Phi, psi and omega in degrees: 000320180297324179294320180296314180295323177296317179296317179298316179298316179297319178295316180298316179296321179295315179297316180296320180295318178296319180296319180295316182290326177293318179296321179297320178293319180296315184293335179292339180268009184235152173218162182272155170267121180275132172269120188242147177224172178293154185300333183272358179292124182287347180285135179231349181214136176224156173278163177296325178296317177296319179298318178298317178301319180291316182291328178277350181085005177290331174242112187251001181228141170286160178297340180262030173060037172246136176291145177278124177251101185281134179240136178233154178280169183295151175307136177087351178286149180299324179297313180296316179300322178295315179294320177300317182288313189274325183259307184279333183056045178210166177270179184301315182297315179294323178299309181299318180296317181303308183289328175301311182288328177297318178289316180301317181281355179082012178287334179225145178292326177199165179281182180297149173285128182259123179237154189273318187239163176298325178298319178294320178297313179301314181298313180297309183297320182293333183261344185250109177298133180091356181293146179223118181218189180211157177193170175298144179301328180290346179266353183288143171225189186286356180284344181230165179249136179266128176276143171277147175246118182056034179082000183255141175264165183303338180269354183278146172299140179089356178298133190282346183247099183232148173212166181294144176298142178300144174291137177291138181249000000 
């Protein structure tokens, strides 16, 4: 009987070890999308629900009386597709339609500012008080501040906004 339990234990440990090393390899191929604001923004942590309210325009002001100026990446970018999937839970067509009707009905003064590159997002966010944007965590520099989501930073396990690491060129 002792031999059977020993064999079961060895098999279980082997399976757990393989699962851990496979998980480690998978996580190495992923990186977080950083939610960025200007350096002077006093907010440093938001819940995913609060972030959704800001991205949908349901919440248009920061608590420190600055309007939220939403910035989005260009259509078709991996960063935008990740945000559409994880925050908006809609595809590109539904996203465009949503903001068209929000502006048309007067619920929002205008839709998000669309920028092409992470450099443009950093430049805009660093210069515009109240700006809220996103980019790959690997593109962040000291010109912007990264918000934590539910207390997690883009490099933490369990962070909700992930995408595949860019292919090296």
